[in-house]
C-alpha positions in Angstrom: 49.3 -33.1 -48.4 51.8 -30.8 -46.6 54.6 -33.3 -47.0 53.9 -33.5 -50.8 54.0 -29.6 -51.0 57.2 -29.5 -49.1 58.9 -32.1 -51.4 57.6 -30.3 -54.4 58.9 -26.9 -53.2 62.3 -28.5 -52.3 62.6 -29.9 -55.9 62.4 -26.4 -57.4 65.7 -24.7 -58.0 65.7 -20.9 -58.3 68.5 -19.2 -60.2 69.3 -15.6 -60.8 68.9 -14.3 -64.3 71.9 -15.2 -66.5 73.2 -18.0 -64.3 73.4 -21.2 -66.3 71.9 -24.4 -65.0 74.3 -26.7 -63.2 73.3 -29.6 -65.5 74.1 -27.5 -68.6 71.8 -26.1 -71.2 69.1 -28.4 -72.5 69.9 -31.1 -69.8 67.0 -30.1 -67.5 68.5 -28.6 -64.4 65.1 -28.2 -62.8 65.5 -24.4 -62.2 63.9 -21.4 -63.8 64.9 -17.7 -64.1 63.1 -15.1 -62.0 63.0 -11.6 -63.3 64.7 -8.9 -61.1 63.2 -5.6 -62.2 64.2 -2.3 -60.6 61.6 -0.8 -58.2 59.2 1.5 -60.0 56.0 3.1 -58.9 53.0 2.7 -61.2 52.1 5.9 -63.1 48.7 6.1 -61.3 50.4 6.3 -57.9 53.3 8.7 -58.5 51.3 11.9 -58.2 49.3 10.6 -55.2 52.5 9.4 -53.4 54.2 12.7 -54.0 51.2 14.6 -52.7 51.1 12.4 -49.5 54.9 12.9 -48.9 54.5 16.6 -49.2 51.5 16.6 -46.9 53.5 14.6 -44.3 56.3 17.1 -44.5 53.9 20.0 -44.1 52.3 18.4 -41.1 55.7 17.7 -39.5 56.7 21.4 -40.0 53.4 22.6 -38.4 54.0 20.3 -35.4 57.6 21.4 -35.1 56.6 25.1 -35.2 54.0 24.5 -32.5 56.5 22.5 -30.4 59.0 25.4 -30.6 56.3 27.9 -29.6 55.3 25.6 -26.7 59.0 25.4 -25.6 59.2 29.2 -25.7 56.1 29.6 -23.6 57.5 27.1 -21.0 60.8 29.0 -20.9 58.9 32.3 -20.5 56.6 31.1 -17.7 59.5 29.2 -16.1 61.3 32.4 -15.3 61.6 33.0 -11.6 60.4 30.3 -9.1 59.6 27.7 -11.7 63.1 27.3 -13.1 62.6 23.5 -13.8 59.8 24.5 -16.3 62.3 26.8 -18.1 64.8 24.0 -18.2 62.3 21.6 -19.7 61.4 24.1 -22.4 65.0 24.7 -23.3 65.8 21.0 -23.3 62.9 20.3 -25.8 64.4 22.6 -28.5 67.1 20.1 -29.7 64.4 17.4 -30.0 62.2 19.7 -32.1 65.2 20.5 -34.3 66.1 16.8 -34.7 62.4 16.1 -35.6 62.5 18.8 -38.3 65.8 17.5 -39.7 64.5 13.9 -39.8 61.2 14.8 -41.4 62.8 16.9 -44.1 65.5 14.3 -44.9 63.4 11.2 -44.6 63.1 10.7 -48.4 66.8 11.3 -49.0 67.8 8.8 -46.3 65.4 6.1 -47.6 66.5 6.5 -51.2 70.2 6.4 -50.1 69.8 3.0 -48.6 67.4 1.7 -51.3 69.9 2.4 -54.1 72.5 0.1 -52.5 
């Protein structure tokens, strides 16, 4: 059974739209044209997807603000004898900034590569 399916699949020739059959028109090249539509979201999903992306960005901003406040608290309490705590707080600020930048530009980055 599997051997028959493999032979049947190997006999099918798939061509891009507009590419003529190697055997010529009407001579039965064994291939068929597959449609290649541009990506498009269904109308029912567009509003929901937009709302979920906005919610994700909002959650990322809240987490980023809380992490910056946490870094500030660590820097404040790290003053004096616990200087390593202040250094840890200061070193977490670039990570929070990178997280904000990535969360806010995620849609732009994905669409940039998807359009190519």
